[in-house]
Each structure stands twice: as C-alpha cells, then as structure tokens.
C-alpha atoms as an extended CHARMM CRD file, in Angstrom:
* protein
*
       200  EXT
         1         1  MET       CA             30.2960000000      -19.5750000000        2.5270000000  PROA      1               0.0000000000
         2         2  THR       CA             33.5310000000      -18.8340000000        4.7510000000  PROA      2               0.0000000000
         3         3  GLY       CA             35.6250000000      -15.8730000000        4.2030000000  PROA      3               0.0000000000
         4         4  THR       CA             35.3030000000      -14.0580000000        1.1900000000  PROA      4               0.0000000000
         5         5  MET       CA             34.3130000000      -14.8390000000       -2.3220000000  PROA      5               0.0000000000
         6         6  ASP       CA             36.9440000000      -13.2810000000       -4.8930000000  PROA      6               0.0000000000
         7         7  ARG       CA             37.2020000000      -12.8610000000       -8.4790000000  PROA      7               0.0000000000
         8         8  ASP       CA             37.6030000000      -16.0350000000       -9.9110000000  PROA      8               0.0000000000
         9         9  ARG       CA             35.2840000000      -17.5690000000       -7.4400000000  PROA      9               0.0000000000
        10        10  ALA       CA             32.5450000000      -15.1250000000       -8.4250000000  PROA      10              0.0000000000
        11        11  VAL       CA             33.1840000000      -15.8620000000      -12.1070000000  PROA      11              0.0000000000
        12        12  ASP       CA             33.2100000000      -19.9300000000      -11.4790000000  PROA      12              0.0000000000
        13        13  LEU       CA             29.5910000000      -19.1240000000       -9.7300000000  PROA      13              0.0000000000
        14        14  MET       CA             28.4640000000      -17.8010000000      -13.1730000000  PROA      14              0.0000000000
        15        15  VAL       CA             30.0120000000      -20.6970000000      -15.0560000000  PROA      15              0.0000000000
        16        16  ARG       CA             27.9660000000      -22.7160000000      -12.6750000000  PROA      16              0.0000000000
        17        17  LEU       CA             24.9450000000      -20.9290000000      -12.9100000000  PROA      17              0.0000000000
        18        18  ASP       CA             24.9450000000      -20.8480000000      -16.6200000000  PROA      18              0.0000000000
        19        19  ARG       CA             25.3460000000      -24.7990000000      -16.4890000000  PROA      19              0.0000000000
        20        20  ARG       CA             22.7150000000      -25.4150000000      -13.8670000000  PROA      20              0.0000000000
        21        21  PHE       CA             20.1050000000      -23.5410000000      -15.7460000000  PROA      21              0.0000000000
        22        22  ALA       CA             20.8200000000      -24.8070000000      -19.0810000000  PROA      22              0.0000000000
        23        23  GLU       CA             19.9860000000      -28.1000000000      -17.5720000000  PROA      23              0.0000000000
        24        24  ALA       CA             16.8870000000      -27.0390000000      -15.3730000000  PROA      24              0.0000000000
        25        25  LYS       CA             15.3650000000      -25.2610000000      -18.6080000000  PROA      25              0.0000000000
        26        26  ASP       CA             12.8330000000      -27.9410000000      -19.4450000000  PROA      26              0.0000000000
        27        27  ASP       CA             12.0610000000      -28.8310000000      -15.9400000000  PROA      27              0.0000000000
        28        28  LEU       CA             11.2880000000      -24.9510000000      -15.2490000000  PROA      28              0.0000000000
        29        29  ASN       CA              9.4920000000      -24.4930000000      -18.6000000000  PROA      29              0.0000000000
        30        30  ALA       CA              7.4350000000      -27.7480000000      -17.6430000000  PROA      30              0.0000000000
        31        31  LEU       CA              6.6500000000      -26.0680000000      -13.9830000000  PROA      31              0.0000000000
        32        32  ASP       CA              5.9520000000      -22.7500000000      -15.7140000000  PROA      32              0.0000000000
        33        33  ALA       CA              3.2620000000      -24.3490000000      -18.2470000000  PROA      33              0.0000000000
        34        34  ALA       CA              0.9650000000      -25.4050000000      -15.4350000000  PROA      34              0.0000000000
        35        35  VAL       CA              0.8420000000      -21.7870000000      -14.2110000000  PROA      35              0.0000000000
        36        36  GLY       CA              2.0260000000      -19.5340000000      -17.0020000000  PROA      36              0.0000000000
        37        37  ASP       CA              3.2350000000      -19.1640000000      -20.2450000000  PROA      37              0.0000000000
        38        38  GLY       CA              5.8300000000      -22.3770000000      -20.1840000000  PROA      38              0.0000000000
        39        39  ASP       CA              8.9910000000      -20.1800000000      -20.9640000000  PROA      39              0.0000000000
        40        40  HSD       CA             10.3710000000      -19.3470000000      -17.5910000000  PROA      40              0.0000000000
        41        41  GLY       CA             12.6720000000      -21.6080000000      -17.9420000000  PROA      41              0.0000000000
        42        42  THR       CA             14.1040000000      -20.6220000000      -21.1690000000  PROA      42              0.0000000000
        43        43  THR       CA             13.9720000000      -17.1440000000      -19.8830000000  PROA      43              0.0000000000
        44        44  ILE       CA             16.1970000000      -17.5590000000      -17.1120000000  PROA      44              0.0000000000
        45        45  GLN       CA             19.0870000000      -19.8790000000      -19.3300000000  PROA      45              0.0000000000
        46        46  ARG       CA             18.8910000000      -16.9250000000      -21.9660000000  PROA      46              0.0000000000
        47        47  GLY       CA             19.5140000000      -14.2110000000      -19.0520000000  PROA      47              0.0000000000
        48        48  MET       CA             22.1030000000      -16.6020000000      -17.3080000000  PROA      48              0.0000000000
        49        49  ALA       CA             23.6310000000      -17.2150000000      -20.9430000000  PROA      49              0.0000000000
        50        50  ALA       CA             23.8860000000      -13.4920000000      -21.2020000000  PROA      50              0.0000000000
        51        51  ALA       CA             25.3360000000      -12.8070000000      -17.4100000000  PROA      51              0.0000000000
        52        52  LEU       CA             28.2530000000      -15.0660000000      -17.9360000000  PROA      52              0.0000000000
        53        53  HSD       CA             29.0680000000      -13.8220000000      -21.8230000000  PROA      53              0.0000000000
        54        54  ALA       CA             28.8420000000      -10.2070000000      -20.0390000000  PROA      54              0.0000000000
        55        55  VAL       CA             31.4850000000      -11.1130000000      -17.4300000000  PROA      55              0.0000000000
        56        56  GLN       CA             33.8970000000      -13.0130000000      -19.6050000000  PROA      56              0.0000000000
        57        57  ALA       CA             33.5400000000      -10.0440000000      -22.4430000000  PROA      57              0.0000000000
        58        58  ALA       CA             34.1850000000       -7.3070000000      -18.9930000000  PROA      58              0.0000000000
        59        59  ASP       CA             37.2800000000       -8.5860000000      -17.5660000000  PROA      59              0.0000000000
        60        60  CYS       CA             35.7420000000       -7.6670000000      -14.0790000000  PROA      60              0.0000000000
        61        61  ALA       CA             38.7550000000       -6.7770000000      -11.8620000000  PROA      61              0.0000000000
        62        62  SER       CA             36.6610000000       -8.0440000000       -8.7240000000  PROA      62              0.0000000000
        63        63  ALA       CA             33.8850000000       -9.8080000000       -7.4090000000  PROA      63              0.0000000000
        64        64  GLY       CA             31.7130000000       -6.9490000000       -6.5860000000  PROA      64              0.0000000000
        65        65  ALA       CA             32.2890000000       -5.8560000000      -10.4880000000  PROA      65              0.0000000000
        66        66  VAL       CA             31.2390000000       -9.7270000000      -11.7700000000  PROA      66              0.0000000000
        67        67  PHE       CA             27.9810000000       -9.2400000000       -9.9320000000  PROA      67              0.0000000000
        68        68  LYS       CA             27.0940000000       -6.3670000000      -11.1960000000  PROA      68              0.0000000000
        69        69  VAL       CA             27.8700000000       -6.8070000000      -14.8590000000  PROA      69              0.0000000000
        70        70  ALA       CA             26.0500000000      -10.1400000000      -14.1260000000  PROA      70              0.0000000000
        71        71  GLY       CA             22.8310000000       -8.4710000000      -13.4100000000  PROA      71              0.0000000000
        72        72  ASP       CA             23.2420000000       -6.0330000000      -15.9160000000  PROA      72              0.0000000000
        73        73  GLY       CA             23.8290000000       -8.7210000000      -18.6510000000  PROA      73              0.0000000000
        74        74  PHE       CA             20.9950000000      -10.9960000000      -17.2500000000  PROA      74              0.0000000000
        75        75  GLN       CA             18.5370000000       -8.0970000000      -17.5550000000  PROA      75              0.0000000000
        76        76  ARG       CA             19.3810000000       -6.9760000000      -21.0950000000  PROA      76              0.0000000000
        77        77  ALA       CA             18.7760000000      -10.3910000000      -22.3970000000  PROA      77              0.0000000000
        78        78  SER       CA             15.7550000000      -11.5730000000      -20.1560000000  PROA      78              0.0000000000
        79        79  GLY       CA             13.7100000000       -8.2710000000      -20.4050000000  PROA      79              0.0000000000
        80        80  GLY       CA             10.6420000000       -7.7390000000      -18.8750000000  PROA      80              0.0000000000
        81        81  ALA       CA              9.4660000000       -7.6100000000      -14.7930000000  PROA      81              0.0000000000
        82        82  GLY       CA             11.1180000000      -11.0820000000      -14.2870000000  PROA      82              0.0000000000
        83        83  GLY       CA             13.9670000000      -10.2070000000      -16.0680000000  PROA      83              0.0000000000
        84        84  LEU       CA             14.7350000000       -6.8360000000      -13.8310000000  PROA      84              0.0000000000
        85        85  LEU       CA             13.8680000000       -8.9790000000      -10.3870000000  PROA      85              0.0000000000
        86        86  PHE       CA             16.2650000000      -11.5300000000      -11.2450000000  PROA      86              0.0000000000
        87        87  ALA       CA             18.9500000000       -9.3500000000      -12.1100000000  PROA      87              0.0000000000
        88        88  GLN       CA             18.4310000000       -7.8710000000       -8.7000000000  PROA      88              0.0000000000
        89        89  ILE       CA             19.7130000000      -10.4650000000       -7.1020000000  PROA      89              0.0000000000
        90        90  PHE       CA             22.9870000000      -10.2050000000       -8.7820000000  PROA      90              0.0000000000
        91        91  LYS       CA             23.2730000000       -6.3590000000       -8.6860000000  PROA      91              0.0000000000
        92        92  SER       CA             22.2530000000       -6.0150000000       -5.0160000000  PROA      92              0.0000000000
        93        93  ILE       CA             24.8280000000       -8.5760000000       -4.0200000000  PROA      93              0.0000000000
        94        94  GLY       CA             27.4570000000       -6.4460000000       -6.2130000000  PROA      94              0.0000000000
        95        95  GLN       CA             26.2180000000       -3.2090000000       -4.8330000000  PROA      95              0.0000000000
        96        96  ALA       CA             26.9320000000       -4.4950000000       -1.1350000000  PROA      96              0.0000000000
        97        97  ALA       CA             30.5350000000       -5.6290000000       -2.2870000000  PROA      97              0.0000000000
        98        98  GLY       CA             31.5800000000       -2.5180000000       -4.0430000000  PROA      98              0.0000000000
        99        99  ASP       CA             34.7520000000       -2.8670000000       -5.7440000000  PROA      99              0.0000000000
       100       100  GLY       CA             35.9500000000       -5.4730000000       -3.5310000000  PROA      100             0.0000000000
       101       101  ASP       CA             35.5590000000       -9.1080000000       -2.9140000000  PROA      101             0.0000000000
       102       102  VAL       CA             31.9800000000      -10.7730000000       -1.4200000000  PROA      102             0.0000000000
       103       103  ALA       CA             32.0880000000      -11.2970000000        1.9630000000  PROA      103             0.0000000000
       104       104  PRO       CA             29.3900000000      -13.2120000000        4.1100000000  PROA      104             0.0000000000
       105       105  GLY       CA             27.7620000000       -9.9370000000        4.9140000000  PROA      105             0.0000000000
       106       106  ASP       CA             27.5420000000       -8.4570000000        1.4470000000  PROA      106             0.0000000000
       107       107  LEU       CA             25.3570000000      -11.6790000000        0.7080000000  PROA      107             0.0000000000
       108       108  ALA       CA             23.1310000000      -11.1630000000        3.7500000000  PROA      108             0.0000000000
       109       109  LYS       CA             22.8570000000       -7.1690000000        2.6130000000  PROA      109             0.0000000000
       110       110  GLY       CA             22.3860000000       -8.1800000000       -1.1640000000  PROA      110             0.0000000000
       111       111  LEU       CA             19.7540000000      -10.9550000000       -0.7090000000  PROA      111             0.0000000000
       112       112  ALA       CA             17.9250000000       -8.5760000000        1.6270000000  PROA      112             0.0000000000
       113       113  GLY       CA             18.1190000000       -5.6500000000       -0.7230000000  PROA      113             0.0000000000
       114       114  ALA       CA             16.7310000000       -8.1010000000       -3.6070000000  PROA      114             0.0000000000
       115       115  LYS       CA             14.0820000000       -9.0330000000       -1.2460000000  PROA      115             0.0000000000
       116       116  ALA       CA             13.0810000000       -5.4950000000       -0.5360000000  PROA      116             0.0000000000
       117       117  MET       CA             13.1050000000       -4.6280000000       -3.9750000000  PROA      117             0.0000000000
       118       118  VAL       CA             10.9170000000       -7.4530000000       -5.5250000000  PROA      118             0.0000000000
       119       119  ALA       CA              8.5080000000       -7.0480000000       -2.3240000000  PROA      119             0.0000000000
       120       120  ARG       CA              8.2700000000       -3.2120000000       -3.2440000000  PROA      120             0.0000000000
       121       121  PHE       CA              8.7040000000       -3.2810000000       -7.1680000000  PROA      121             0.0000000000
       122       122  GLY       CA              6.4860000000       -6.8280000000       -7.5360000000  PROA      122             0.0000000000
       123       123  ARG       CA              3.8180000000       -5.7010000000       -4.9110000000  PROA      123             0.0000000000
       124       124  ALA       CA              4.1540000000       -9.1030000000       -3.4950000000  PROA      124             0.0000000000
       125       125  GLN       CA              4.7750000000      -10.8430000000       -0.0670000000  PROA      125             0.0000000000
       126       126  ARG       CA              5.5600000000      -14.1230000000        1.0780000000  PROA      126             0.0000000000
       127       127  GLY       CA              2.5100000000      -16.6660000000        0.6770000000  PROA      127             0.0000000000
       128       128  ASP       CA              1.6100000000      -15.0480000000       -2.5860000000  PROA      128             0.0000000000
       129       129  LYS       CA              3.3150000000      -17.8340000000       -4.6170000000  PROA      129             0.0000000000
       130       130  THR       CA              6.1490000000      -15.9740000000       -6.0120000000  PROA      130             0.0000000000
       131       131  MET       CA             10.0490000000      -15.7990000000       -6.0950000000  PROA      131             0.0000000000
       132       132  LEU       CA              9.3770000000      -13.9540000000       -2.9900000000  PROA      132             0.0000000000
       133       133  ASP       CA              8.4980000000      -17.1490000000       -1.3970000000  PROA      133             0.0000000000
       134       134  ALA       CA             12.2300000000      -18.6910000000       -1.8830000000  PROA      134             0.0000000000
       135       135  LEU       CA             14.0580000000      -15.1560000000       -1.7930000000  PROA      135             0.0000000000
       136       136  GLY       CA             12.6310000000      -14.2800000000        1.5850000000  PROA      136             0.0000000000
       137       137  PRO       CA             13.4120000000      -17.4350000000        3.4440000000  PROA      137             0.0000000000
       138       138  ALA       CA             17.0890000000      -17.1180000000        2.2580000000  PROA      138             0.0000000000
       139       139  ALA       CA             17.3690000000      -13.7520000000        3.2590000000  PROA      139             0.0000000000
       140       140  ASP       CA             16.3080000000      -14.0620000000        6.5160000000  PROA      140             0.0000000000
       141       141  THR       CA             18.1950000000      -17.1100000000        7.2060000000  PROA      141             0.0000000000
       142       142  LEU       CA             21.4710000000      -14.9760000000        6.1100000000  PROA      142             0.0000000000
       143       143  ALA       CA             20.4500000000      -11.9530000000        8.3320000000  PROA      143             0.0000000000
       144       144  ASN       CA             19.7330000000      -14.1240000000       11.4270000000  PROA      144             0.0000000000
       145       145  GLY       CA             23.4150000000      -15.5160000000       11.4060000000  PROA      145             0.0000000000
       146       146  GLY       CA             23.0380000000      -18.8680000000        9.0670000000  PROA      146             0.0000000000
       147       147  ASP       CA             25.2740000000      -19.6360000000        6.7960000000  PROA      147             0.0000000000
       148       148  LEU       CA             24.7690000000      -20.5600000000        2.8200000000  PROA      148             0.0000000000
       149       149  ALA       CA             23.8930000000      -24.1730000000        3.2670000000  PROA      149             0.0000000000
       150       150  LYS       CA             20.6720000000      -23.2230000000        5.5800000000  PROA      150             0.0000000000
       151       151  ALA       CA             20.1190000000      -20.4080000000        3.3560000000  PROA      151             0.0000000000
       152       152  ALA       CA             19.9140000000      -22.5390000000        0.2620000000  PROA      152             0.0000000000
       153       153  ALA       CA             17.4750000000      -25.3370000000        2.6320000000  PROA      153             0.0000000000
       154       154  SER       CA             15.2570000000      -22.4150000000        3.6840000000  PROA      154             0.0000000000
       155       155  ALA       CA             14.7760000000      -21.4180000000       -0.4000000000  PROA      155             0.0000000000
       156       156  ALA       CA             14.4470000000      -24.6220000000       -1.1940000000  PROA      156             0.0000000000
       157       157  ASN       CA             11.7660000000      -25.3720000000        1.5840000000  PROA      157             0.0000000000
       158       158  GLY       CA             10.2020000000      -22.4310000000        0.7760000000  PROA      158             0.0000000000
       159       159  ALA       CA             10.0650000000      -22.9890000000       -3.2370000000  PROA      159             0.0000000000
       160       160  ALA       CA              8.1000000000      -26.3300000000       -2.3120000000  PROA      160             0.0000000000
       161       161  ALA       CA              5.7910000000      -24.9030000000        0.0600000000  PROA      161             0.0000000000
       162       162  THR       CA              4.1190000000      -22.7490000000       -2.8770000000  PROA      162             0.0000000000
       163       163  ARG       CA              2.8530000000      -26.0580000000       -4.0690000000  PROA      163             0.0000000000
       164       164  ASP       CA              0.3340000000      -25.4470000000       -1.8000000000  PROA      164             0.0000000000
       165       165  MET       CA             -0.1640000000      -21.9870000000       -1.8500000000  PROA      165             0.0000000000
       166       166  ALA       CA             -3.1900000000      -20.2760000000       -4.1420000000  PROA      166             0.0000000000
       167       167  ALA       CA             -1.2460000000      -17.3130000000       -6.3230000000  PROA      167             0.0000000000
       168       168  THR       CA             -2.4300000000      -14.0480000000       -6.1660000000  PROA      168             0.0000000000
       169       169  GLN       CA              0.2700000000      -12.3170000000       -8.0150000000  PROA      169             0.0000000000
       170       170  GLY       CA              1.2820000000      -12.9420000000      -11.6810000000  PROA      170             0.0000000000
       171       171  ARG       CA             -0.1800000000      -15.1680000000      -14.1860000000  PROA      171             0.0000000000
       172       172  ALA       CA             -1.0800000000      -18.0630000000      -11.9640000000  PROA      172             0.0000000000
       173       173  ARG       CA             -3.5160000000      -16.2780000000      -10.2310000000  PROA      173             0.0000000000
       174       174  PHE       CA             -5.8130000000      -16.5480000000      -13.7890000000  PROA      174             0.0000000000
       175       175  VAL       CA             -5.5490000000      -20.4350000000      -13.5190000000  PROA      175             0.0000000000
       176       176  ALA       CA             -7.8100000000      -22.9770000000      -11.6190000000  PROA      176             0.0000000000
       177       177  ASP       CA             -7.3180000000      -22.5440000000       -7.8330000000  PROA      177             0.0000000000
       178       178  GLY       CA             -4.4280000000      -20.2270000000       -8.4640000000  PROA      178             0.0000000000
       179       179  GLY       CA             -2.0440000000      -22.6250000000       -9.8110000000  PROA      179             0.0000000000
       180       180  ARG       CA             -2.6090000000      -24.3160000000       -6.3350000000  PROA      180             0.0000000000
       181       181  GLY       CA             -0.7220000000      -28.1860000000       -6.6110000000  PROA      181             0.0000000000
       182       182  HSD       CA              2.1200000000      -26.5500000000       -8.6480000000  PROA      182             0.0000000000
       183       183  ILE       CA              5.5990000000      -24.9910000000       -7.6740000000  PROA      183             0.0000000000
       184       184  ASP       CA              5.9120000000      -21.8360000000       -8.2860000000  PROA      184             0.0000000000
       185       185  PRO       CA              8.8640000000      -21.6970000000      -11.1410000000  PROA      185             0.0000000000
       186       186  GLY       CA             10.3730000000      -18.3110000000       -9.9220000000  PROA      186             0.0000000000
       187       187  ALA       CA             10.6610000000      -19.5660000000       -6.4940000000  PROA      187             0.0000000000
       188       188  GLN       CA             12.2770000000      -22.5360000000       -7.9130000000  PROA      188             0.0000000000
       189       189  SER       CA             14.5020000000      -20.6160000000       -9.7010000000  PROA      189             0.0000000000
       190       190  VAL       CA             15.7460000000      -18.5830000000       -6.6440000000  PROA      190             0.0000000000
       191       191  ALA       CA             16.3450000000      -21.8980000000       -4.8320000000  PROA      191             0.0000000000
       192       192  LEU       CA             18.0650000000      -22.7330000000       -7.6190000000  PROA      192             0.0000000000
       193       193  ILE       CA             20.5410000000      -19.8190000000       -7.6780000000  PROA      193             0.0000000000
       194       194  VAL       CA             21.4950000000      -19.6190000000       -3.8310000000  PROA      194             0.0000000000
       195       195  GLU       CA             22.0300000000      -23.6670000000       -3.9150000000  PROA      195             0.0000000000
       196       196  THR       CA             24.6210000000      -22.8290000000       -6.3730000000  PROA      196             0.0000000000
       197       197  LEU       CA             26.1970000000      -19.9570000000       -4.3360000000  PROA      197             0.0000000000
       198       198  ALA       CA             26.2050000000      -22.2530000000       -1.5150000000  PROA      198             0.0000000000
       199       199  ALA       CA             28.1870000000      -24.8240000000       -3.6800000000  PROA      199             0.0000000000
       200       200  VAL       CA             30.5250000000      -22.0960000000       -4.5290000000  PROA      200             0.0000000000
C-alpha cells in the first residue's frame, strides 16, 4: 500500500473480506476437519459478516474507527479464543491509527501488536502450527520495511509451511502426528486477510 487507507477504502476492505471468507468457508472447514472441529471456516465467515454489519451500522468517521468497530463486531459474533485472536488483528490496526486514516506505519504497528498478543494469549510461538506462523512473517516483513505485497507472500508461505509442522498447541496436537501433512486453518485465514489487505 502506498499513502494511507481512508475510511472508504477501509469499508471496502471489510466488504471484500466478507466476500472472500464466504467463498473460502468450505475450504477452511475442510482444513479444520483434518486437525480440529471442522468449523473454522464457518466461525471466521460469521465473524467477518458481523464485522461488516457492525461497520455499516456504525457510520464510522475514519478508517481507524472502521477497524476498531470491525474487531469488536468480529469478536462478539465468533466468540471463544479464536474470535478474540482474529479480532485483535483489526483492533490493533485500529488502535494504531487512532481516529485517522491508516498509514503504512499503522499497519506495521498493528500487525506487530496482534502478533505479540497472539503469542502471549495463545502461549504460542512460530513453529507451533498456529495462526502465528502466518501472522509472524507478515508482521516482520512490514516491520523490516517490506510492502503489503511482500507481507502477503510471507503470510502465504508461512501458512503453507504449517503442512510440515506437528502442532504443539490447539486441538491439532491431539490428532495423529500433530496434524502433520495438513495446513493449519488459522494460518491460512491470516494469509487470506493479509492478501486482501494487499489487494485493497
């Protein structure tokens, strides 16, 4: 992204995320069926739909407000630890932007904050086969001066790498060989979020 993301672009992002996760729901559920309850796609899609609805109902005045309202809406609808962790991506970006537009530095700060919160709250680190394996590389790419396209590629590569990992966190650690051979659905969802950010 060059320049800043204003309110209208932020709302467009939420529209695109809602559509993207509606399309990806079945694929994400299939990934989750191999390592968890099989409902990750449904949960994330419900959260994204609620995030968009909350934004449209709130008449947000700034891009920062859009992200904060979206995070709150997502968390209320999706619930649980997963809902909290994914909502934090939006909330952290909103907090970094405050009441203004979202600048590239805000995205970097927001993803770094989300990464730290996921690691702390989820008691996870890179290599544990979680959403952090995509979120971490994306955040680090932005922190090191890379653009969103590079961050999206880093997240996608991080998600793909979870196929060869054995989970040490979450339900996947209870399946055969820690779910090795299957991509972590949370990491894949993070990759889709960052990919959509780059597209906007």
